[in-house]
N, C-alpha and C positions, 0 to 999 in steps of 0.2 A: 596021308597025316591022320593019325588018331585024333578024333574030336577032342579030347581031354589037352593034347599038344597044341591043337589049333586055337582053341579057347586061351591057353596060356599065352600063346604067340601074339593074338590080338590084343589080350590084356597088355602084354609088354610094349606092343608098339601104341596103344592109347596113351600108356603113361609117357612114353617118349615124346610125343606129339603135345601131351599136356605141360610136359616140363618145358619143351621148346617153347609153346605158347606163353607161359608164364615169363621165361627168361626175355621173349622179345618185348612183351607187356613192360616189364620192368626197365628194359635197357632202352625202349624206344625212345627218339627225341621228343621232346613236347613242342607242340606247335606253338610257334610264337605270335602275339596278338598284335595285329596291324590296323592302323586305321586306312580305309579304302576310299577312293573319290572317284565317281563315274566319269567318265569322259563325256564331255557334251561341247556343243558349240555356244558361242558367245562373243562378246568384245574383248579385244587385246589391244592395250595400247603400248608405245615405247615412251617411257618417261624418264625425266631426271629430275632430282632433287636438292635443296640444297644442302651443303656440307655441315652449316650451323644453323641454328635458328635465326631467321629474319625478325624485323621490326616493322610495325605500322608507323609511317612517317607521315608528317603533314606535308602537303604541297608547298607551304609558306610557312616560315618558322624563323622567327628573329631574336637575339637577344640583344636588348637594348640598353646602352650606356650614354650618359650625357658625355660630350666633347671635352668638357671641363669639368672638374671638381667641385664641390662645395657642400654648404648645408643643404638638405632636404627642406624645402618649405611647404610644398604641396604635394600630396599623394593623391591624386584624383580618384585612383581605381583601388581596387582590392583584389586578391587572388581569386579566380573563377568568376569574374566579371567577363560580361561580353561587351566589346567595345567596337564603334564604328571607326571608320577611316577618317584621320585628321583629329581625333577626339584626344583632349590633352590627358596625359598619362602622369606626369611628374615634373615639378618644377624645384630648380633650387632657388637659393637667397639670391637675388641680383638687383636690390634696391640701388646700389652705386649704379651699375649700368643704367637702370631706369632714370636715375636722376642726370646722367651724362646725356642721355636721349633727350630729356627735357630742354636742357640747357643748349644742345645741338640745335632742337627745334626752334629755340627762342633767337638762337643766332642765324637761322635761315629767314626768320620774319623780319629782323633787322636789315639783313642783305637785301631782301627784297624791296624794302623801303629806299634803299640806297639806290637800287636799280632805277625805281621810280623818279627819285629826285634826278640822277645823273642823266636820265632818258628824256625826261622834260627839260631840263636845261638844254640838252643836246638838240632838240627840236626846236626850241625858242631861237638859239642861235643860228641854227640852219635858215629859219625865216628870217633872221637879222641879215646874215649873208646875201640872202637873196634881193633883199631890200637896198643893200647897199650897193649890189649890184646894178639894181636899176637906176638908182642914183648917179652912179659914175656914167652909166650910158647916155644920161641926160646932161653929164658935165657938172653935176651938183658936188661930187666928192672924187678925192685922187683915187688911183689904181692901189697904192699902198693902204688905204683906209678898207678898200674892198678885199685884199688880199689878208690883212689881218682879220677880218670878220670870219672868212672863209676858214683860216687855220685855228681860230677859237672855236667854230663850230665842230670842225674835224677832232679835235681834241676833246670836246665835251662828248661827241658821237664815241669816241675810243674808251673813255671814262663811262660810258652808259655799257658798252661791251664787257669791260671790266668787270663792271658790277653784277653783270649777268652770270659771268664766269665764278664770281665770287659765291652766288647764289647755287649753282650747280655743284661747286666743291662742298658749301655747307649741307647741301642735300645728300651728297655722296657720303659724309661724315655721318649723318643721322641713319643712312642706311646700314654704314658700318657698324654702328652702334646696335641697331636691330639685329643684326648677323652674330654680333657678340652676346645679346640678350638669347638669341636661339641655342647657343650652345649650353645654356643652362635648362632647357626647356626640352620634354619629349612628348613628341605626339604620335598616335598610333598610324604606322605607314600602310596599315590595311586593316580591313575588320577582322576580329577574330577574339580569343578568350586568353586573358590573362592566366598563365600557367605558374608564374613564380615572380616575387617581389623581393629584391634583397635591401634592406633599408627600410626605415621607418623616420618619421618628422622628427627633423631636430637632429638626426645622425648626419655624419658626412659621406657623401657618396663619392667614391673614387672611380674615374674613366679607366677603361682596359687599354693600356699601351700594347704595341706589339710586343709578343713574344712573352709577356706576363700574363698567366691564367687567372685574371681578376674576376670574379663571378658578375655577371650582367646585373644592371638593376632590375631591368624587367623581361622577362621571357614571355613573348607574343606568340601564339600559335591558332593559324587559321585551319581550325578543325573541320570547315565544310569541303575539303577536298584532301582525301587521306590515298596513301599508297604503300606497298609494302616493298622493302628493300631487304633482298636476302642474299647472302654468297653462295657462289656455284665453284666447283672445284674447275681450276684451270683447264683441265684435261676436256671439261664437258662445254666450255665457253663457244668453241667454233660451232657448236651445233644450236646454238641459240641465237635467234633473230627478233628483233622488234616486230610484233603483231602476232606471235605466237601464242595459241591459247594455254592457259595455266590454270590450276585448281589451287585455291587459297585456303589454308586451315589456319583456324586459331587456337591456342591452349584455352583462351578463355570461353569457346564455344566449342566444347568437344563433340566429336560426333557429327560434326557437319562441315561442309566445305562450299566454296563459292568460286563461280566463273571468274576468270580475269584475262588480262591481255598484258605481253610483255611490253612495256613501254620505252626501256631504255636499258644499254649495256653498257657498263663502265668501259672507258677508253684505255684502261690499264689493270695491271694485276697488283692485288694487295697481297704485300708479304707481311703475315704477321708472325711475330717471333714465336717457334716451336710450335707453329701450325702450318697447315698445307696452303699453297699458295691459292689465291680464290680470286673470282671475278664477280664484283657486285651487280645484279640485276634489280630493276624496279618493275612492278607489275600493278596495275589498276584494276578496281573493280568494276566488271561490265556492269552491275546494278550496285550503285553505291549505297542503296537503300537496304539491299538485302541482309547485310549482317547487324543491321540496327546501329545503336549507339556504339562507337568504339572509341578507345582512348588510345591517345597516341603513346607510343611505348609498349604496346602489347606484342607479345612474341607471335611470331607467325611463320609458316612453312609454305615454300612454293613448290609445285610438281608442275615442271613445263612437258605438255605434251607435244612429242616430236612427231609421231605417227599413229594413226588409228586403223585397225582392221576389226570390221564387223563380221558377224556370223561365220567365225572359224572354227575349227576345231582346237580346243584349248586344254592345257592341264594346269593345276595348281604348281606354281613355281618351286614349291618345296619337294615335288615329287622328282626332280630332275637329280640325276647323279653325274658325277664328271664325265666329261665325253659325249653328252648327249644320250644318256642310258635312263632307263626307267625300270621299275620291277611291276610286272603284271601279275593279277591274281588269276590264275589259271583254274579250270573247272576240276582238275584233279586235286585239289587242295594244296597245291605246290606254288611257289612263287617262280616266275620265269622273267628273266631278262631280255628287254626289248632295245635296240637301238631305233632312235627316233632322229627325224630332221626338223629342226625348230625355225621358227620366223621371228616375229617381234617379241618381246618379252619385257615385263616388267616384275617388281617384286612379287606381285601377286599372282599373275596367270603368265603364260607361255604359249605362243601359237605353234600347233605341231602341223607341218606340212605334209609329214609321211610317217608311217610306223604304227600309228594308232586309229582305231575306229571308235567313233561314237557309242557309247554304252559300254566299253571295256572298263574294269577296274583297274587303279594304278594305285600303289602304296604311297602315302604321304609322310607315314611316321618312320622316315629311314634312319633317324638318329637311334632307334630302341634295338639293344642287342639281340643279336641273331635274327636280323633282317637281312637275308643274303638270298642270291639265285638257289633255287632248289629246296629252300626252307618249307616246311608245312606251316600252315598258318591257320588263324582263326581271327573273323573279323571283330575289331574292338569298336564300338558303336561310341565310345567316349572320346572326344577330341583329346588329341596330345596338348600338353602343357605348352602354352606360348603360341600355339598354332591357331 
């Protein structure tokens, strides 16, 4: 082939390759940016969490109201006060009952005087009867006189017993009057803090009859003992048992969690309208002083730890596709699909029993467009939103 022809042929071939290269460059697929996570060993837990926010509760809390209604005469405490067991909290006007108690106490005193009189007379007549008996034995008096003396002595002894019964009855009426006064007084049944008071001195306090949602007069909380109560889905309830460890987190203390223990599982399912059926569980803090000063009513979440595996191969749970598949970053710059066998899992990590090795890279940004097996990739070092 003459040199000029060969030269033209080479130029034509170079032009063809150049055009093909430009076409490939223009039409080539853009590599997708993915977030990669290195497979490592670590801790994996199987956990379940509450379906709705739980609440910090007091071990003892009582909403007190007087048994009877009346005008408030004494308010011995104010909201926020700490009180001791047996301390007076509130007293209604009961001057009429106090006057009645004074009158009944006077009756008791009178009845006791009658006892003294009747029993002294009975003792004297019993001695007289013994004297008449001795005189009759010596023939000085008749048997009729002796019998009359003994009958009168027995009658006086019966009067003494009746007088004693009257005293007991009068004392019972005094105790009854004290019970009636107790209906108008509130004492602290345990040491705690006054959370709420409804009413002021001079106002009328109304008791809370059954079925009527009347506000209590005093809300007393023992905040020295606190626990967390939270609802769990009924499906998870069979896996929860008293004594299991939990992690407690509080909205008021973000970024912190506290070790706890399940202390009680409700023996029934709560059916709240338009919400899932749940079972309430209660958990206590292992170290009550760890969270510091807590307020009753704080929102809290419980994470019950069902099982723990240490030093196992694990991946981020966000890297798993349906059917136990993951996307692995191959060394050729493409994404490859891998089937894995998993074990324990939670919302953060999943145990890998088979299918992956420590050090391999898996994709965690599965929600991005174009992330699929065979796609070219470049690593995005910025974390995905919300991950």
